[in-house]
C-alpha positions as CSV (number, residue, x, y, z in Angstrom):
1,M,49.7,-84.2,55.3
2,S,52.8,-85.9,54.0
3,H,52.6,-86.6,50.2
4,G,52.7,-90.7,51.2
5,E,50.0,-90.3,53.4
6,F,47.9,-87.9,50.3
7,E,48.4,-90.9,48.3
8,R,47.2,-93.5,50.7
9,M,44.1,-91.5,51.1
10,L,43.5,-90.7,47.6
11,A,43.8,-94.4,47.0
12,A,41.8,-95.6,49.4
13,L,38.8,-92.8,48.0
14,L,38.7,-94.1,44.3
15,P,37.2,-95.4,42.7
16,S,34.2,-94.3,43.6
17,P,31.0,-94.3,41.4
18,G,29.5,-90.9,39.8
19,M,31.5,-87.9,40.9
20,T,33.4,-88.1,44.4
21,S,35.7,-84.9,45.5
22,L,38.5,-84.7,48.3
23,T,39.4,-81.6,50.3
24,L,42.3,-80.9,51.9
25,T,42.3,-77.9,54.3
26,E,46.5,-78.1,54.8
27,F,48.3,-78.2,51.8
28,P,51.9,-77.5,50.7
29,D,52.5,-73.8,50.4
30,G,55.3,-73.9,47.5
31,D,54.2,-74.4,44.1
32,E,56.2,-77.4,43.1
33,Q,54.9,-79.3,46.2
34,L,51.6,-78.7,45.3
35,T,52.5,-79.5,41.7
36,R,53.6,-82.7,42.7
37,L,50.6,-83.5,44.5
38,L,48.5,-82.7,42.0
39,E,50.5,-85.0,39.6
40,S,49.8,-87.9,41.8
41,A,46.5,-87.1,41.7
42,I,46.3,-87.2,37.9
43,R,47.9,-90.2,38.1
44,L,46.3,-92.3,41.0
45,G,43.1,-91.1,39.4
46,E,43.9,-92.3,36.1
47,K,45.4,-95.5,37.7
48,Q,41.8,-95.7,39.5
49,C,39.7,-95.3,36.1
50,S,38.5,-91.8,38.0
51,R,39.6,-88.6,36.0
52,L,40.5,-85.3,38.1
53,E,37.6,-83.2,36.6
54,E,38.2,-80.2,38.4
55,I,40.6,-78.3,40.5
56,H,39.4,-75.5,43.6
57,L,42.5,-73.7,44.8
58,P,42.7,-70.3,47.1
59,T,42.8,-67.6,44.2
60,G,46.2,-66.8,44.7
61,R,47.6,-70.2,43.9
62,M,45.7,-70.5,40.4
63,A,47.7,-68.4,38.2
64,A,51.3,-70.6,38.5
65,T,48.7,-73.7,38.6
66,G,46.5,-73.4,35.7
67,A,49.9,-73.2,33.6
68,F,50.8,-76.8,34.5
69,F,47.3,-78.2,34.3
70,K,45.6,-77.0,31.5
71,N,43.5,-80.1,30.4
72,V,41.6,-79.8,34.0
73,P,39.4,-76.7,35.3
74,V,41.3,-75.0,38.0
75,E,38.9,-72.7,40.0
76,D,38.8,-70.3,43.3
77,G,37.9,-72.9,46.0
78,G,38.5,-70.3,48.9
79,D,41.0,-71.6,51.3
80,V,41.0,-75.0,50.4
81,L,42.6,-77.5,47.5
82,R,39.1,-79.3,46.3
83,L,40.3,-82.5,43.8
84,V,37.1,-83.5,41.8
85,F,37.1,-86.8,40.3
86,G,34.6,-88.7,37.9
87,H,34.3,-92.0,35.6
């Protein structure tokens, strides 16, 4: 999935009432690309009045990503990337 496709999908999903999650089974391998994707999720969420509440990632990606997103809990997500948004 391209970055543009991700942003369009997220914009269509938000805002939603209550808690909403987006689960991706394919996501960037590189830390820089993943960080960019997560920054977009935070920015688009705020624009749509939906705060990124949790990030679920494979365990091996947590250390690098957690350092960038200290205000959002980063948890083990198995083999998927799950973004949880709330109001």
